[in-house]
C-alpha positions in Angstrom: 55.6 219.6 -45.8 57.8 219.6 -48.8 60.1 222.3 -47.1 60.5 220.3 -43.9 61.3 217.0 -45.7 64.9 217.9 -46.7 65.6 219.1 -43.2 64.3 215.9 -41.6 66.3 213.8 -44.1 69.5 215.8 -43.4 69.1 215.3 -39.7 68.5 211.6 -40.0 71.5 211.2 -42.4 73.8 213.2 -40.1 73.0 211.1 -37.0 72.7 207.6 -38.6 75.5 207.4 -41.2 79.2 206.9 -40.4 81.7 208.8 -42.4 85.0 207.4 -43.6 86.8 209.2 -40.8 84.4 207.7 -38.2 85.2 204.2 -39.6 88.9 204.9 -39.7 88.8 206.1 -36.1 87.0 203.0 -35.0 89.3 200.7 -36.8 92.3 202.4 -35.1 90.7 202.0 -31.8 89.9 198.3 -32.4 93.6 197.8 -33.4 94.8 199.4 -30.2 92.5 197.2 -28.1 93.6 194.1 -30.0 97.2 194.9 -29.3 96.4 195.4 -25.6 94.6 192.0 -25.5 97.4 190.3 -27.3 100.1 191.6 -24.9 98.1 190.6 -21.9 97.5 187.2 -23.3 101.2 186.8 -24.0 101.9 187.7 -20.4 99.4 185.1 -19.2 100.9 182.4 -21.4 104.3 183.1 -19.8 102.8 183.0 -16.3 101.1 179.7 -16.9 104.3 178.2 -18.4 106.2 179.2 -15.3 103.6 177.7 -13.0 103.6 174.4 -15.0 107.4 174.3 -14.9 107.3 174.8 -11.1 104.7 172.1 -10.7 106.8 169.7 -12.8 109.9 170.5 -10.8 108.1 170.0 -7.6 106.8 166.6 -8.8 110.3 165.6 -9.9 111.8 166.6 -6.6 109.2 164.6 -4.7 109.5 161.3 -6.6 113.0 161.2 -8.1 
């Protein structure tokens, strides 16, 4: 039992602990995803602004 215990602990630690490189890799991945989301959100903001401008122009054309 005493001989098997270090092996079991080593297996558990290898599979359940994150190394610094794992954390750095995940942080980089999160940053890339955040940049993608920000760029798509910026595009959506411009699209909504154009639609609102068209709606206002249409309203102004009809009533003025």
